[in-house]
C-alpha positions, -999 to 999 in steps of 0.1 A, spaced: -1 2 0 11 30 -10 11 64 16 9 89 -5 21 133 0 1 146 17 -4 170 51 -3 143 78 -2 164 101 -32 170 121 -39 132 120 -12 114 133 -9 149 165 -40 131 174 -24 98 176 -10 84 209 29 86 211 35 48 218 14 44 180 38 75 157 75 55 178 60 25 157 50 48 124 87 63 128 105 28 129 84 16 105 99 41 77 127 42 85 141 5 80 111 2 49 113 32 33 100 14 0 61 18 21 67 54 5 68 75 -30 101 84 -45 135 87 -35 150 76 -4 154 119 6 113 127 -2 101 95 14 124 100 45 110 142 46 70 125 40 72 103 67 88 130 97 63 155 84 36 129 110 61 142 138 59 179 136 33 178 165 21 213 173 -1 229 197 -29 250 194 -43 270 218 -76 293 214 -101 319 226 -134 315 219 -162 346 236 -190 312 229 -220 341 238 -236 334 268 -223 292 269 -252 283 296 -277 253 292 -302 269 263 -272 269 239 -257 228 251 -292 220 247 -300 222 213 -277 192 190 -268 211 162 -247 239 182 -235 215 203 -227 194 179 -208 218 165 -193 237 199 -172 200 201 -155 195 169 -142 235 178 -133 226 208 -110 192 195 -93 212 178 -72 225 202 -47 218 230 -60 237 254 -86 263 243 -100 296 266 -142 297 264 -155 330 274 -191 340 287 -196 312 308 -227 321 323 -248 288 334 -257 293 371 -260 249 379 -227 249 360 -248 217 344 -243 226 309 -201 222 313 -204 187 329 -229 184 302 -207 194 273 -176 181 288 -190 148 285 -195 152 247 -164 167 245 -146 137 262 -172 113 237 -164 124 209 -128 124 214 -110 94 215 -79 93 212 -67 126 237 -89 135 268 -100 170 278 -101 180 317 -114 223 327 -105 243 350 -133 273 358 -132 299 377 -158 313 400 -176 337 390 -168 374 382 -184 405 380 -193 437 399 -229 431 393 -247 409 397 -242 389 359 -216 371 363 -195 353 343 -170 321 348 -129 318 327 -129 279 312 -101 264 301 -103 230 283 -75 210 276 -55 176 267 -42 164 303 -22 140 283 -6 172 263 -2 194 290 0 195 322 -19 213 346 9 232 370 -11 259 389 -35 284 390 -47 316 405 -74 346 408 -63 376 406 -80 409 430 -80 436 422 -116 450 423 -118 481 417 -95 480 375 -112 446 364 -150 439 359 -140 405 354 -100 399 374 -81 373 348 -80 338 366 -45 326 349 -33 289 351 -2 285 341 15 250 322 40 232 309 34 214 279 48 180 268 60 184 236 67 219 221 100 245 228 82 258 258 96 247 295 65 259 307 36 289 295 12 308 321 -20 323 298 -37 346 311 -76 353 300 -90 389 291 -129 390 291 -127 431 292 -157 456 298 -165 473 263 -165 509 292 -146 508 302 -117 485 278 -91 512 274 -88 510 309 -83 474 321 -57 470 291 -36 491 306 -35 474 340 -31 438 325 10 448 320 1 447 361 -9 415 363 23 405 339 46 421 361 25 392 390 31 364 370 64 369 354 72 378 394 53 349 410 62 322 384 94 335 373 87 327 336 83 354 304 64 327 289 33 342 293 8 349 267 -25 366 270 -58 359 248 -90 367 246 -121 394 237 -97 428 243 -133 452 228 -102 475 216 -118 477 181 -144 506 161 -161 527 194 -145 509 217 -110 519 216 -103 548 193 -64 539 181 -48 569 198 -58 554 233 -47 522 219 -10 537 219 -13 551 254 -21 503 259 15 493 281 17 462 265 3 482 230 33 510 234 60 477 249 84 467 222 83 427 242 45 428 240 39 413 198 5 414 187 -2 377 169 -34 390 152 -30 418 133 -53 456 138 -75 449 102 -82 409 108 -122 404 118 -129 390 145 -168 383 145 -193 367 129 -212 389 116 -208 399 82 -217 434 90 -183 444 104 -149 434 106 -143 445 141 -113 428 164 -115 421 193 -107 393 202 -66 393 204 -33 371 209 -9 386 226 27 370 235 61 387 253 93 382 244 114 378 211 112 340 227 72 333 232 75 348 192 106 326 184 81 292 197 50 304 178 49 285 142 47 318 118 10 326 101 -9 302 124 -21 330 147 -52 340 127 -94 333 137 -114 303 128 -136 309 106 -163 284 115 -185 302 92 -170 287 55 -153 264 73 -187 240 85 -211 261 50 -234 273 75 -257 306 76 -250 330 92 -278 333 108 -264 295 122 -231 303 126 -248 332 149 -266 302 173 -228 289 176 -217 327 182 -212 359 174 -174 353 176 -151 334 159 -122 316 181 -84 333 170 -59 305 174 -26 296 178 4 276 173 39 263 189 66 254 179 68 212 181 100 200 204 124 171 188 119 139 209 142 129 239 176 110 218 176 149 200 194 184 217 166 205 218 174 234 194 149 259 170 168 256 141 189 229 123 225 240 113 227 223 76 261 223 63 282 215 103 252 191 107 271 175 71 301 184 82 298 163 114 282 132 95 311 132 76 332 128 108 307 103 117 310 80 89 345 77 85 352 72 126 326 50 122 339 27 93 377 20 113 358 9 149 350 -22 164 311 -39 158 301 -30 196 313 9 184 299 5 151 265 2 158 271 32 189 284 56 164 261 43 138 231 50 158 243 87 173 245 94 133 215 83 125 202 110 155 225 136 137 205 128 105 174 127 117 179 155 138 186 182 109 159 159 91 132 175 119 140 209 114 149 214 83 109 195 74 88 218 102 110 248 102 121 252 67 80 261 55 76 287 88 100 306 77 84 304 40 57 313 51 73 346 68 86 358 39 53 350 21 35 377 44 72 394 49 65 398 5 27 401 2 25 435 30 56 454 18 32 467 -9 1 476 8 14 478 48 -2 511 65 14 532 94 -16 514 111 7 475 103 35 497 126 37 471 153 32 433 132 58 448 104 82 456 145 76 423 153 88 404 116 119 420 122 121 409 160 111 375 145 138 375 116 162 390 140 158 359 167 153 338 146 195 346 136 203 345 167 193 317 176 210 300 138 249 316 154 238 299 190 232 263 168 264 268 147 285 275 187 270 243 191 280 225 164 318 236 157 321 226 192 309 184 189 322 188 163 359 197 176 351 171 206 342 137 179 370 148 151 390 144 189 372 113 197 380 96 158 421 108 166 418 92 207 404 66 183 436 59 154 457 64 184 445 32 198 440 12 167 476 12 157 487 7 191 
Protein backbone atom coordinates (compact mmCIF):
# COMPACT_ATOMS: atom_id res chain seq x y z
CA UNK A 1 0.00 0.00 0.00
CA UNK A 2 1.42 3.37 -1.00
CA UNK A 3 1.35 6.39 1.27
CA UNK A 4 0.56 9.55 -0.70
CA UNK A 5 2.43 12.81 -0.11
CA UNK A 6 -0.04 15.00 1.74
CA UNK A 7 -0.29 17.11 4.84
CA UNK A 8 -0.70 14.43 7.50
CA UNK A 9 0.64 16.47 10.45
CA UNK A 10 -2.86 17.17 11.73
CA UNK A 11 -3.91 13.52 11.46
CA UNK A 12 -0.84 12.13 13.19
CA UNK A 13 -0.90 14.76 15.93
CA UNK A 14 -3.96 12.92 17.29
CA UNK A 15 -2.24 9.54 17.50
CA UNK A 16 -0.78 8.22 20.78
CA UNK A 17 2.97 8.61 21.14
CA UNK A 18 3.56 4.85 21.04
CA UNK A 19 1.78 4.58 17.67
CA UNK A 20 3.83 7.48 16.28
CA UNK A 21 7.04 5.82 17.45
CA UNK A 22 6.07 2.49 15.86
CA UNK A 23 5.25 4.16 12.54
CA UNK A 24 8.47 6.13 12.69
CA UNK A 25 10.57 2.95 13.09
CA UNK A 26 8.55 1.15 10.42
CA UNK A 27 9.21 3.76 7.76
CA UNK A 28 12.76 4.40 8.92
CA UNK A 29 13.79 0.85 8.06
CA UNK A 30 11.26 0.30 5.23
CA UNK A 31 11.45 3.45 3.08
CA UNK A 32 10.21 1.48 0.08
CA UNK A 33 6.69 1.79 1.52
CA UNK A 34 6.75 5.43 0.51
CA UNK A 35 6.79 6.96 -2.94
CA UNK A 36 9.76 8.82 -4.42
CA UNK A 37 13.41 8.82 -3.46
CA UNK A 38 14.71 7.86 -0.03
CA UNK A 39 15.24 11.53 0.87
CA UNK A 40 11.74 12.56 -0.25
CA UNK A 41 10.21 9.62 1.60
CA UNK A 42 12.19 10.52 4.69
CA UNK A 43 10.76 14.04 4.63
CA UNK A 44 7.21 12.79 4.21
CA UNK A 45 7.15 10.57 7.26
CA UNK A 46 9.26 12.99 9.31
CA UNK A 47 6.45 15.46 8.67
CA UNK A 48 4.15 13.20 10.66
CA UNK A 49 6.16 14.12 13.74
CA UNK A 50 5.73 17.87 13.35
CA UNK A 51 3.33 17.90 16.28
CA UNK A 52 2.31 21.41 17.15
CA UNK A 53 0.35 22.56 20.14
CA UNK A 54 -2.69 24.62 19.22
CA UNK A 55 -4.10 27.16 21.69
CA UNK A 56 -7.29 29.18 21.23
CA UNK A 57 -9.68 31.63 22.82
CA UNK A 58 -13.39 31.57 22.03
CA UNK A 59 -16.15 33.90 23.20
CA UNK A 60 -19.12 31.55 22.87
CA UNK A 61 -21.70 34.23 23.79
CA UNK A 62 -23.73 33.25 26.82
CA UNK A 63 -22.57 29.67 27.19
CA UNK A 64 -25.28 27.87 29.16
CA UNK A 65 -27.99 25.21 29.08
CA UNK A 66 -29.85 26.88 26.22
CA UNK A 67 -26.70 26.63 24.10
CA UNK A 68 -25.86 22.96 24.71
CA UNK A 69 -29.50 21.80 24.57
CA UNK A 70 -29.54 22.39 20.79
CA UNK A 71 -27.98 19.31 19.13
CA UNK A 72 -26.71 21.25 16.09
CA UNK A 73 -25.05 23.91 18.24
CA UNK A 74 -23.58 21.35 20.64
CA UNK A 75 -22.16 19.34 17.73
CA UNK A 76 -20.57 22.44 16.19
CA UNK A 77 -19.05 23.55 19.50
CA UNK A 78 -17.56 20.07 20.03
CA UNK A 79 -16.02 20.11 16.55
CA UNK A 80 -14.51 23.54 17.18
CA UNK A 81 -13.10 22.74 20.62
CA UNK A 82 -11.71 19.40 19.39
CA UNK A 83 -9.28 21.33 17.19
CA UNK A 84 -7.30 22.59 20.18
CA UNK A 85 -4.99 21.33 22.89
CA UNK A 86 -5.94 24.24 25.15
CA UNK A 87 -8.92 26.51 24.64
CA UNK A 88 -10.27 29.37 26.74
CA UNK A 89 -14.07 29.68 26.71
CA UNK A 90 -15.52 33.11 27.55
CA UNK A 91 -19.01 34.14 28.66
CA UNK A 92 -19.84 31.04 30.69
CA UNK A 93 -23.02 32.20 32.43
CA UNK A 94 -24.65 28.97 33.66
CA UNK A 95 -25.19 29.29 37.41
CA UNK A 96 -25.91 25.55 37.85
CA UNK A 97 -22.82 24.30 36.00
CA UNK A 98 -24.86 21.60 34.25
CA UNK A 99 -24.09 22.91 30.76
CA UNK A 100 -20.36 22.52 31.43
CA UNK A 101 -20.85 18.94 32.59
CA UNK A 102 -22.95 18.09 29.52
CA UNK A 103 -20.45 19.66 27.16
CA UNK A 104 -17.38 18.00 28.72
CA UNK A 105 -19.04 14.58 28.61
CA UNK A 106 -19.90 15.00 24.92
CA UNK A 107 -16.43 16.35 24.14
CA UNK A 108 -14.72 13.32 25.69
CA UNK A 109 -17.22 10.92 24.11
CA UNK A 110 -16.33 12.21 20.64
CA UNK A 111 -12.57 12.44 21.28
CA UNK A 112 -11.30 8.90 21.70
CA UNK A 113 -7.56 9.57 21.33
CA UNK A 114 -7.33 12.48 23.78
CA UNK A 115 -8.95 13.28 27.09
CA UNK A 116 -10.05 16.78 28.02
CA UNK A 117 -9.96 18.18 31.53
CA UNK A 118 -11.26 21.54 32.69
CA UNK A 119 -10.31 24.36 34.98
CA UNK A 120 -12.87 27.05 35.75
CA UNK A 121 -12.88 30.29 37.70
CA UNK A 122 -15.43 31.43 40.24
CA UNK A 123 -18.28 33.64 39.03
CA UNK A 124 -16.81 37.04 38.30
CA UNK A 125 -18.44 40.47 37.85
CA UNK A 126 -19.17 43.74 39.59
CA UNK A 127 -22.94 43.55 39.03
CA UNK A 128 -25.58 40.83 39.19
CA UNK A 129 -24.40 39.71 35.76
CA UNK A 130 -21.43 37.39 36.22
CA UNK A 131 -19.31 35.16 34.03
CA UNK A 132 -16.69 32.47 34.43
CA UNK A 133 -13.43 31.77 32.59
CA UNK A 134 -13.40 28.13 31.43
CA UNK A 135 -10.23 26.39 30.25
CA UNK A 136 -10.49 23.03 28.47
CA UNK A 137 -7.22 21.19 27.87
CA UNK A 138 -5.90 17.79 26.85
CA UNK A 139 -4.37 16.39 30.01
CA UNK A 140 -2.31 13.90 28.01
CA UNK A 141 -0.67 16.80 26.13
CA UNK A 142 -0.13 19.37 28.90
CA UNK A 143 0.16 19.31 32.68
CA UNK A 144 -1.48 21.98 34.80
CA UNK A 145 1.18 23.32 37.16
CA UNK A 146 -0.74 26.00 39.03
CA UNK A 147 -3.60 28.48 38.86
CA UNK A 148 -4.12 31.93 40.31
CA UNK A 149 -7.12 34.22 40.62
CA UNK A 150 -5.96 37.81 40.24
CA UNK A 151 -7.59 40.07 42.81
CA UNK A 152 -8.25 43.73 42.06
CA UNK A 153 -11.89 44.72 42.21
CA UNK A 154 -11.18 48.25 41.05
CA UNK A 155 -9.38 47.55 37.76
CA UNK A 156 -11.33 44.70 36.13
CA UNK A 157 -14.96 43.77 35.71
CA UNK A 158 -13.75 40.16 35.52
CA UNK A 159 -10.35 39.63 37.11
CA UNK A 160 -8.11 37.27 35.12
CA UNK A 161 -8.03 33.63 36.19
CA UNK A 162 -4.48 32.66 35.25
CA UNK A 163 -3.18 29.16 34.51
CA UNK A 164 0.39 27.87 34.37
CA UNK A 165 0.94 24.84 32.09
CA UNK A 166 3.81 22.52 31.27
CA UNK A 167 3.52 21.30 27.64
CA UNK A 168 4.78 17.82 26.79
CA UNK A 169 5.95 18.47 23.26
CA UNK A 170 6.78 22.09 22.47
CA UNK A 171 9.98 24.14 22.48
CA UNK A 172 8.69 25.83 25.66
CA UNK A 173 9.26 24.36 29.11
CA UNK A 174 6.17 26.12 30.42
CA UNK A 175 3.53 28.65 29.40
CA UNK A 176 1.27 31.01 31.34
CA UNK A 177 -2.15 31.95 29.93
CA UNK A 178 -3.80 35.18 31.07
CA UNK A 179 -7.47 35.34 30.00
CA UNK A 180 -9.22 38.60 29.14
CA UNK A 181 -12.82 39.67 28.66
CA UNK A 182 -13.03 43.40 29.05
CA UNK A 183 -16.13 45.51 29.56
CA UNK A 184 -16.49 47.62 26.37
CA UNK A 185 -16.90 50.88 28.29
CA UNK A 186 -13.67 50.24 30.25
CA UNK A 187 -11.60 48.41 27.64
CA UNK A 188 -8.73 50.89 27.57
CA UNK A 189 -8.35 50.92 31.35
CA UNK A 190 -8.55 47.14 31.70
CA UNK A 191 -6.12 46.47 28.86
CA UNK A 192 -3.61 48.88 30.33
CA UNK A 193 -3.96 47.23 33.75
CA UNK A 194 -2.96 43.91 32.19
CA UNK A 195 0.61 45.19 32.35
CA UNK A 196 0.41 45.01 36.15
CA UNK A 197 -1.01 41.49 35.91
CA UNK A 198 1.90 40.53 33.65
CA UNK A 199 4.48 41.88 36.13
CA UNK A 200 2.84 40.00 38.99
CA UNK A 201 2.72 36.70 37.06
CA UNK A 202 6.31 36.96 35.88
CA UNK A 203 7.48 37.54 39.44
CA UNK A 204 5.24 34.83 40.91
CA UNK A 205 6.18 31.99 38.56
CA UNK A 206 9.61 33.23 37.36
CA UNK A 207 8.86 32.82 33.66
CA UNK A 208 8.66 35.05 30.60
CA UNK A 209 6.60 32.53 28.60
CA UNK A 210 3.38 34.48 28.92
CA UNK A 211 0.40 34.68 26.57
CA UNK A 212 -2.54 37.08 26.96
CA UNK A 213 -5.65 36.05 25.06
CA UNK A 214 -9.37 36.69 24.91
CA UNK A 215 -11.96 39.27 23.95
CA UNK A 216 -10.19 42.63 24.23
CA UNK A 217 -13.11 44.70 22.84
CA UNK A 218 -10.39 46.94 21.42
CA UNK A 219 -11.88 48.11 18.13
CA UNK A 220 -14.68 50.20 16.70
CA UNK A 221 -15.92 52.86 19.10
CA UNK A 222 -14.61 51.06 22.20
CA UNK A 223 -10.91 51.97 21.86
CA UNK A 224 -9.52 54.53 19.42
CA UNK A 225 -6.15 54.22 17.70
CA UNK A 226 -4.81 57.03 19.84
CA UNK A 227 -5.93 55.27 23.01
CA UNK A 228 -4.39 51.99 21.79
CA UNK A 229 -0.97 53.64 21.65
CA UNK A 230 -1.22 54.52 25.34
CA UNK A 231 -1.93 50.96 26.49
CA UNK A 232 1.29 49.61 28.01
CA UNK A 233 1.07 46.09 26.59
CA UNK A 234 0.72 47.77 23.20
CA UNK A 235 3.40 50.47 23.49
CA UNK A 236 5.98 48.13 25.05
CA UNK A 237 7.73 46.56 22.05
CA UNK A 238 8.43 43.36 23.99
CA UNK A 239 4.76 42.47 23.58
CA UNK A 240 3.83 40.99 20.20
CA UNK A 241 0.23 41.23 19.00
CA UNK A 242 -0.23 38.14 16.84
CA UNK A 243 -3.69 39.03 15.53
CA UNK A 244 -3.43 42.10 13.29
CA UNK A 245 -5.64 45.19 13.54
CA UNK A 246 -7.35 44.48 10.21
CA UNK A 247 -8.45 40.91 10.99
CA UNK A 248 -12.18 40.22 11.34
CA UNK A 249 -12.89 38.11 14.43
CA UNK A 250 -16.70 38.47 14.41
CA UNK A 251 -19.29 36.18 12.85
CA UNK A 252 -21.40 39.11 11.69
CA UNK A 253 -21.17 39.95 7.99
CA UNK A 254 -22.16 43.54 8.79
CA UNK A 255 -18.86 44.42 10.53
CA UNK A 256 -15.22 43.42 10.50
CA UNK A 257 -14.08 44.39 13.99
CA UNK A 258 -11.00 42.87 15.63
CA UNK A 259 -12.23 42.21 19.15
CA UNK A 260 -10.38 38.97 19.92
CA UNK A 261 -6.61 38.96 20.28
CA UNK A 262 -3.57 36.90 21.20
CA UNK A 263 -0.52 38.68 22.63
CA UNK A 264 2.79 37.07 23.61
CA UNK A 265 5.71 38.49 25.54
CA UNK A 266 9.34 38.40 24.45
CA UNK A 267 11.37 37.18 21.50
CA UNK A 268 11.51 33.61 22.83
CA UNK A 269 7.73 33.35 22.86
CA UNK A 270 7.53 34.90 19.41
CA UNK A 271 10.10 32.45 18.05
CA UNK A 272 8.16 29.57 19.68
CA UNK A 273 5.01 30.39 17.69
CA UNK A 274 4.53 29.00 14.20
CA UNK A 275 4.62 31.95 11.75
CA UNK A 276 1.20 32.95 10.38
CA UNK A 277 -0.58 30.39 12.56
CA UNK A 278 -2.30 33.11 14.62
CA UNK A 279 -5.69 33.71 13.02
CA UNK A 280 -9.43 33.41 13.56
CA UNK A 281 -11.10 30.11 12.74
CA UNK A 282 -14.01 30.95 10.46
CA UNK A 283 -16.38 28.11 11.34
CA UNK A 284 -19.09 29.98 9.42
CA UNK A 285 -17.29 29.19 6.14
CA UNK A 286 -15.51 26.02 7.26
CA UNK A 287 -18.75 24.24 8.15
CA UNK A 288 -20.78 25.84 5.29
CA UNK A 289 -23.19 27.54 7.68
CA UNK A 290 -25.57 30.40 7.05
CA UNK A 291 -25.04 33.55 9.11
CA UNK A 292 -28.11 32.68 11.16
CA UNK A 293 -26.75 29.22 11.93
CA UNK A 294 -23.34 30.61 12.81
CA UNK A 295 -24.79 33.20 15.18
CA UNK A 296 -26.57 30.46 17.10
CA UNK A 297 -23.11 29.22 18.01
CA UNK A 298 -21.51 32.61 18.66
CA UNK A 299 -21.07 36.11 17.32
CA UNK A 300 -17.27 35.66 17.61
CA UNK A 301 -14.79 33.40 15.84
CA UNK A 302 -12.20 31.54 17.92
CA UNK A 303 -8.70 32.98 17.59
CA UNK A 304 -5.90 30.43 17.55
CA UNK A 305 -2.12 30.05 17.43
CA UNK A 306 0.28 27.11 17.13
CA UNK A 307 3.49 26.51 19.08
CA UNK A 308 6.54 24.86 17.56
CA UNK A 309 7.08 21.20 18.30
CA UNK A 310 10.03 19.99 20.34
CA UNK A 311 12.49 17.38 19.04
CA UNK A 312 12.18 13.82 20.40
CA UNK A 313 13.94 12.93 23.65
CA UNK A 314 16.99 11.47 21.87
CA UNK A 315 17.75 14.76 20.08
CA UNK A 316 19.19 17.93 21.51
CA UNK A 317 16.49 20.56 22.00
CA UNK A 318 16.98 23.34 19.47
CA UNK A 319 14.78 25.65 17.42
CA UNK A 320 16.81 25.50 14.24
CA UNK A 321 19.06 23.15 12.30
CA UNK A 322 22.62 23.83 11.16
CA UNK A 323 22.70 22.25 7.73
CA UNK A 324 26.37 22.79 6.78
CA UNK A 325 27.80 21.87 10.16
CA UNK A 326 25.54 18.83 10.50
CA UNK A 327 26.70 17.61 7.09
CA UNK A 328 30.34 17.94 8.22
CA UNK A 329 29.51 16.12 11.44
CA UNK A 330 27.87 13.30 9.49
CA UNK A 331 31.03 12.95 7.38
CA UNK A 332 33.20 12.67 10.50
CA UNK A 333 30.81 10.12 11.98
CA UNK A 334 31.01 7.97 8.85
CA UNK A 335 34.83 8.04 8.93
CA UNK A 336 34.90 7.04 12.58
CA UNK A 337 32.23 4.37 12.14
CA UNK A 338 34.12 2.68 9.31
CA UNK A 339 37.18 2.09 11.53
CA UNK A 340 35.46 0.81 14.67
CA UNK A 341 34.72 -2.73 15.77
CA UNK A 342 31.20 -4.13 15.84
CA UNK A 343 30.02 -2.85 19.28
CA UNK A 344 31.37 0.66 18.71
CA UNK A 345 30.08 0.57 15.16
CA UNK A 346 26.53 0.05 16.37
CA UNK A 347 26.71 2.85 18.92
CA UNK A 348 28.22 5.42 16.57
CA UNK A 349 25.84 4.40 13.79
CA UNK A 350 22.95 5.12 16.13
CA UNK A 351 24.44 8.52 16.95
CA UNK A 352 24.95 9.20 13.26
CA UNK A 353 21.30 8.38 12.56
CA UNK A 354 20.36 10.74 15.39
CA UNK A 355 22.28 13.60 13.77
CA UNK A 356 20.63 12.99 10.42
CA UNK A 357 17.19 12.74 12.01
CA UNK A 358 17.76 15.98 13.86
CA UNK A 359 18.82 17.79 10.70
CA UNK A 360 15.90 16.48 8.65
CA UNK A 361 13.43 17.13 11.46
CA UNK A 362 14.16 20.81 11.78
CA UNK A 363 14.75 21.33 8.06
CA UNK A 364 11.33 20.01 7.22
CA UNK A 365 9.29 21.40 10.10
CA UNK A 366 10.84 24.84 10.45
CA UNK A 367 11.70 25.74 6.87
CA UNK A 368 7.98 25.81 6.11
CA UNK A 369 7.50 28.40 8.83
CA UNK A 370 10.31 30.62 7.53
CA UNK A 371 8.95 30.31 3.99
CA UNK A 372 5.55 31.44 5.28
CA UNK A 373 7.19 34.43 6.93
CA UNK A 374 8.94 35.37 3.69
CA UNK A 375 5.69 35.15 1.73
CA UNK A 376 3.93 37.26 4.33
CA UNK A 377 6.73 39.86 4.25
CA UNK A 378 6.47 40.08 0.46
CA UNK A 379 2.69 40.41 0.60
CA UNK A 380 2.72 43.09 3.24
CA UNK A 381 5.62 45.11 1.81
CA UNK A 382 3.48 46.54 -0.99
CA UNK A 383 0.53 47.75 1.07
CA UNK A 384 1.42 48.15 4.73
CA UNK A 385 -0.12 51.18 6.35
CA UNK A 386 1.41 53.31 9.08
CA UNK A 387 -1.04 51.75 11.54
CA UNK A 388 0.61 48.38 10.90
CA UNK A 389 3.91 49.48 12.45
CA UNK A 390 3.62 47.08 15.35
CA UNK A 391 3.29 43.93 13.17
CA UNK A 392 6.24 45.19 11.10
CA UNK A 393 8.38 45.50 14.20
CA UNK A 394 7.24 42.00 15.23
CA UNK A 395 8.40 40.59 11.89
CA UNK A 396 11.82 42.22 12.30
CA UNK A 397 12.12 41.02 15.90
CA UNK A 398 11.18 37.48 14.84
CA UNK A 399 13.94 37.38 12.22
CA UNK A 400 16.48 38.83 14.66
CA UNK A 401 15.57 36.15 17.20
CA UNK A 402 15.88 33.49 14.49
CA UNK A 403 19.33 34.72 13.43
CA UNK A 404 20.53 34.73 17.04
CA UNK A 405 19.32 31.16 17.43
CA UNK A 406 21.15 30.21 14.22
CA UNK A 407 24.39 31.68 15.59
CA UNK A 408 24.00 29.78 18.87
CA UNK A 409 23.26 26.62 16.94
CA UNK A 410 26.40 26.94 14.82
CA UNK A 411 28.56 27.61 17.87
CA UNK A 412 27.19 24.52 19.63
CA UNK A 413 27.67 22.40 16.52
CA UNK A 414 31.28 23.58 16.15
CA UNK A 415 31.95 22.53 19.73
CA UNK A 416 30.45 19.09 18.98
CA UNK A 417 32.57 18.83 15.84
CA UNK A 418 35.79 19.56 17.71
CA UNK A 419 34.91 16.93 20.32
CA UNK A 420 34.15 14.31 17.68
CA UNK A 421 37.38 15.04 15.76
CA UNK A 422 39.31 14.60 19.02
CA UNK A 423 37.51 11.29 19.61
CA UNK A 424 38.34 10.17 16.08
CA UNK A 425 42.03 10.94 16.61
CA UNK A 426 42.09 9.01 19.89
CA UNK A 427 40.47 5.98 18.27
CA UNK A 428 43.04 5.98 15.47
CA UNK A 429 45.86 6.20 18.01
CA UNK A 430 44.48 3.22 19.95
CA UNK A 431 44.07 1.15 16.79
CA UNK A 432 47.63 1.79 15.66
CA UNK A 433 48.91 0.50 18.98
